[in-house]
C-alpha positions as CSV (number, residue, x, y, z in Angstrom):
1,X,114.1,81.7,115.0
2,X,114.1,83.2,118.5
3,X,113.8,79.8,120.1
4,X,117.1,78.9,118.2
5,X,118.6,82.1,119.2
6,X,117.7,81.7,122.9
7,X,119.1,78.2,123.1
8,X,122.5,79.1,121.6
9,X,125.3,79.8,124.3
10,X,127.1,82.0,122.0
11,X,124.2,84.8,122.4
12,X,126.3,86.1,125.5
13,X,129.4,86.5,123.3
14,X,128.0,88.9,120.8
15,X,127.8,92.6,121.2
16,X,125.3,93.6,118.5
17,X,122.6,92.2,116.2
18,X,124.8,92.1,113.2
19,X,127.3,89.7,114.9
20,X,124.4,87.5,115.9
21,X,123.3,87.4,112.3
22,X,126.7,86.3,111.2
23,X,126.4,83.2,113.7
24,X,123.2,82.1,112.3
25,X,122.6,81.6,108.5
26,X,119.2,83.0,107.9
27,X,117.4,82.7,104.4
28,X,114.2,84.4,104.0
29,X,112.0,83.4,100.9
30,X,109.0,85.5,99.5
31,X,107.3,84.2,96.4
32,X,104.6,85.5,94.1
33,X,102.9,84.6,90.9
34,X,102.2,87.7,88.6
35,X,102.1,86.1,85.1
36,X,104.9,83.8,86.2
37,X,106.5,82.6,89.6
38,X,109.1,84.8,91.0
39,X,111.0,84.3,94.2
40,X,112.7,86.9,96.4
41,X,115.6,85.5,98.3
42,X,117.3,87.4,101.1
43,X,120.5,86.4,103.1
44,X,121.5,87.7,106.4
45,X,124.7,88.9,104.7
46,X,122.6,91.5,103.0
47,X,122.7,89.8,99.6
48,X,119.4,89.5,97.8
49,X,118.2,88.2,94.5
50,X,115.3,87.8,92.4
51,X,115.0,84.2,91.1
52,X,112.9,83.1,88.0
53,X,113.9,79.6,88.2
54,X,113.3,76.5,90.7
55,X,115.3,77.0,93.8
56,X,116.2,74.9,96.8
57,X,117.0,76.2,100.4
58,X,118.3,74.1,103.2
59,X,121.4,72.1,103.9
60,X,121.5,70.7,100.4
61,X,120.7,73.7,98.5
62,X,124.1,74.1,96.8
63,X,123.8,70.4,95.7
64,X,120.3,70.9,94.3
65,X,121.2,74.0,92.6
66,X,124.1,72.4,90.7
67,X,121.9,69.6,89.6
68,X,119.3,72.1,88.4
69,X,121.8,73.9,86.4
70,X,121.8,70.9,83.9
71,X,118.3,71.9,82.9
72,X,118.7,75.7,83.1
73,X,118.1,76.3,79.2
74,X,115.1,74.1,79.1
75,X,113.3,74.2,82.6
76,X,110.8,76.9,81.1
77,X,109.6,74.5,78.6
78,X,108.6,72.0,81.5
79,X,105.0,71.8,82.7
80,X,104.3,71.7,86.1
81,X,103.9,68.0,86.4
82,X,107.2,67.4,84.6
83,X,109.1,69.9,86.4
84,X,107.8,68.4,89.8
85,X,109.2,64.9,88.6
86,X,112.5,66.6,88.0
87,X,112.7,68.5,91.3
88,X,111.8,65.2,93.1
89,X,114.5,63.2,90.9
90,X,117.2,65.8,91.9
91,X,116.3,66.0,95.6
92,X,116.2,62.1,95.9
93,X,119.6,61.9,93.9
94,X,121.1,64.5,96.4
95,X,119.7,62.3,99.4
96,X,120.8,58.9,97.9
97,X,124.6,60.2,97.5
98,X,124.5,61.5,101.1
99,X,125.2,65.0,100.1
100,X,125.3,67.3,103.2
101,X,123.5,64.7,105.5
102,X,120.3,65.2,103.5
103,X,117.5,62.7,104.4
104,X,113.8,62.3,103.9
105,X,111.2,63.7,103.9
106,X,111.3,65.7,100.6
107,X,109.5,69.0,100.9
108,X,108.4,70.6,97.5
109,X,106.2,73.7,97.1
110,X,104.5,74.8,94.0
111,X,103.9,78.4,93.3
112,X,101.4,79.0,90.4
113,X,98.5,81.5,89.4
114,X,96.3,79.7,92.1
115,X,98.7,80.4,95.0
116,X,101.4,78.3,96.8
117,X,100.9,74.8,98.1
118,X,103.0,71.9,99.5
119,X,103.1,68.7,97.5
120,X,102.0,66.0,100.0
121,X,100.0,63.0,100.5
122,X,98.8,61.1,97.5
123,X,100.4,63.7,95.1
124,X,103.8,63.1,96.8
125,X,103.3,59.3,96.5
126,X,102.5,59.6,92.9
127,X,105.4,61.8,92.1
128,X,107.6,59.1,93.8
129,X,106.2,56.4,91.3
130,X,106.8,58.8,88.5
131,X,110.3,59.3,89.7
132,X,110.9,55.4,89.7
133,X,109.5,55.1,86.3
134,X,111.9,57.8,85.1
135,X,114.7,56.0,86.8
136,X,113.8,52.8,85.1
137,X,113.7,54.3,81.7
138,X,117.3,56.0,82.3
139,X,118.7,52.6,83.3
140,X,117.0,50.8,80.2
141,X,118.6,53.6,78.0
142,X,122.0,52.7,79.4
143,X,121.8,49.0,79.9
144,X,119.6,47.5,77.0
């Protein structure tokens, strides 16, 4: 973050750290697993929230959040594998419609009782295949 701040010419126009924070959108995420995953989300505006649902950060977070809302009542019934397919689907759809200049790669993290890990490599490739299968099934439901 310091490198970003140092390269910003506006740094010389601010008089206090709070003004500097208003220039740069900063999100801090802490996550833990104690009986269930919990995410602590802090913004530079002083707003904080505790999340017990899937969460997205980055340039497309509003779009991803809106798509996830469709599943708000059922998301807890998903196992990790199914939830990963859903999250991948949502991020892929956001990219395909060009929301907020999103693009690949898709970065997904899993937080569970074993810790936190990024979904990558073969697992990400398999996730993409499962997403394509789901997409094919959706199309066949609409177009027999």
